[in-house]
N, C-alpha and C positions, 0 to 999 in steps of 0.2 A: 779578294775570294767576294762575286756578289752576295752581295745581303750583308755582308758582314761590317758590322761595326763598331769602332774602339768604344768600350765602357768609359764611363764619364768618371773621374776620378773624383771617391767618396771628400766631400767639404773637411779639410782638414783647420782648427782656428789654433792659430799659431801660441806658442805661450814666450813671450819677447823675456821673460826673467831667463831662465831654465836653455833656450832657445842659443841666447847670446853671447850669456855670461854659465857657463857651466860651471867652472869650479869656485865661481864666487854662492852660487845654487845651493853648492854642495856643505858651504861654511852656514848656509840659511839653514838648509837639515839637518847638519849637527844642532842650532841652536833650537829647529820645533822642539814643541810638547817638552819640556825639560822637568816638568812634575811628572809626566808618564801616565798624566790623566786619560788622555786620548785614547792608549794604548791600553789601558786598562778597562774603556769604558766598549773599546770597539771588540777583545776580545769577552766580555763578559754577553754581547748581545751575538756572537758569532765566533765563537771559540774554533779554531782554524783547525787542531791536533790533530795530527794524522790525517788531515782532507786534504784536497786538491783543491789549490787555490790560483786565481789568476786577478793581477793589477793589471785595471786598464790605466792607460797614461803612463806607466812607472818611469820613463826617464830615461833616467840615467840608470836604475834599478839599486837607489838607496832604498827603499823598502825589503828589496826580495830576500837578502838574507836573511832579514827577523822572521818574514813570515817561515821560511826554509828551517831555522832552528826549530820548527816544530810538526810543519806541515808536511802532508806525503809528496806530493810533489808541488810544484811552484811553476806559473809558465807568467812573464812581464811581457806586455804589448804595447808596442810605443810605434806612432807613427814619423818619426820626426828621426832620419836615417842614422844620424853622427849619434844622437842618444842612444838607439839601439847597439851600438859598436860599443859605445864608452860602457853601458848596463855587461853586456855580453864578457868585457875584460873582469869586470867587475865580480861576477858570479862564476866566472872560467874555474874552472874543476870542482864545482859546487854539486854535491848531486842532488839529483832531482829539479835541476831549475834550468828555465829554458826560458830563452828571450826570442820573440818572434816581431817582424815588422809590420806592424796594419792601424788603421783607426778603428776608435769604438764601434762603430754602428756594420761593421765588416771582422767581425774578431777570426781569425783563423784555428780555430776549435769546430769538435763535434758538439752534436744537438745534446743536452743532459749528460754533460763531459764534466763539471767542475760541481764543488757545492759551496764554494765562496769568492763570488764577485768583489772586486776592494774596488774604488775608483778614490782616488786623494787628488782634494783641490782642480778637479776635472770639469764641475756641472753647475760651477757656482750661479746661474741663470736661469737654471731649472725650463723653460719654456723654449724648446730647440733640441734637447735631448732627448727626445722622443726616441729616435733609429737606437743610440746609442741604451738606452733603457730597455729597447724589445730585444736585441742582441743577447742584453746579460740574464737576459729572462732566458731566451731560446739554450743558450750553453748552461743552465741551471741544471741542476740533478730534482725531482721532487724533494722538497724541505731544507733544497741550498737557500743560500742568502746573497741580496745584491747591496753592500757596505757603500754607502756615499758619504764620505766627509768633504767638508766644505766647509771654508771659513764664514765665520754668522757675521753678515753686511750689517747688519744689528747692531750690534757687542763693539761698544767703545772699547780701545779708544782704537782701535785698530778697524773698526768697521765704517767710523765715522773719515779714517782717511781715503779708505777704498770707494765710497759716498762721491769722495771730494774730486775725486781725480772720475768717479763715473756714477753723474747722477742720475742715468738711466736705473742705475740697481733698487731695486725697489726689495726691503728683506721681506714684507709682507704675503708680497705679489711671491717670490719663489717659494716660500712655506706652503703656502695656498696649490701651489701644485705639486709639491709632493705629496702633500695632504691627499692630493685628488688622486694621485697614483697608490696612493695606499701604503705610503713610507708611516712609517714613527718616524719624528724625530727628535734627537735628544739634544739640548743644549750639552756643551763643554767647554770648560772655561782651563787655559793651561799658561803655561808659559815659553814665551822665548830667548834664550838664554845665551848673550854673547861673551866670548873669553877676554875681546877687551871692543872698546867705546867705537874704534876704526871698523871696526867688521860689521858690529850696527849699523854706522850710518852708510855702510858700503852697500850692505843688504838691503837696506830704505832706498838706498839708488835706482834698485836695478828692481822693487818694488812698485814705485811712485814715480809722477813727474815729479823734474827738479822742483816747481813748487811746497806741491805736496810733500816731498821727501824731508825738505827742510823743516817745514812746520812738522811731520813728526818726531823730528831728532830734535827741534825746542820743547815741544811737550814731553820726552824720554828722559827722564833721569837716570845714569845707570848706565848699565847692561841687560838689562830686562825688560822684557815687553808683554803685557798682559793683554793676551788674544784671546778671544772667543772662536769657535769651532758648532757643527752644525753636524751628529751622527746621523746620519737617516740608512734607516734598516729596512728590506719587504721579505718577507719570508718566502719561497713558492710554494705553492699549496699541492702537497704530495696528493690530492683526490684532482679531479678535473674542476670543481667549484670552488672558487673563491669561499671563506668563511663570512 
């Protein structure tokens, strides 16, 4: 067709841990937030009971049933096809839950159609995620909330290991970015608790280089890891002007 050009494929940043080791990442998901502190903080800032929720970068759908227990509807959005298929199998038969394949910067949702956009461990680095933030704003209803949950690269010991593998990560710059974009940022301390030492070390092996994983294992006694998160929230104004 004259004048037709194939659309450029949106850029998707791979997630090597869950893309390559989804079964082991399931072990990690079960270990995370053993104290429940993260979920409590999230609910305090944006209770989703009876609301419409979208989980951006939902992976294989681990968190979808947790939202579905109270939400009106839940939509998981994930760019990686094998994970989309796993997520659909997980929530098959669950009323009000759907999983769609798409990147964060092109959400397959109508304008002003959801009340909560949740993105967990998806926006670590701040700068560069502006298209995703703009899409989240587009699909939110007035008064709705964007909630970004990320590991805190400035909180030891996990943050130390992150920066050892990725020294370009600057926790201060990341916080400044989200403050510039009008997010409230709350530190949340919790624990990852594993059933056994072998599971803990295997998960460290998919999160870090061999050298840093070995260091993390040496510095971690037992089967728990203290981990710090940042919960960043921004509410869409109900008027044309931001407060």
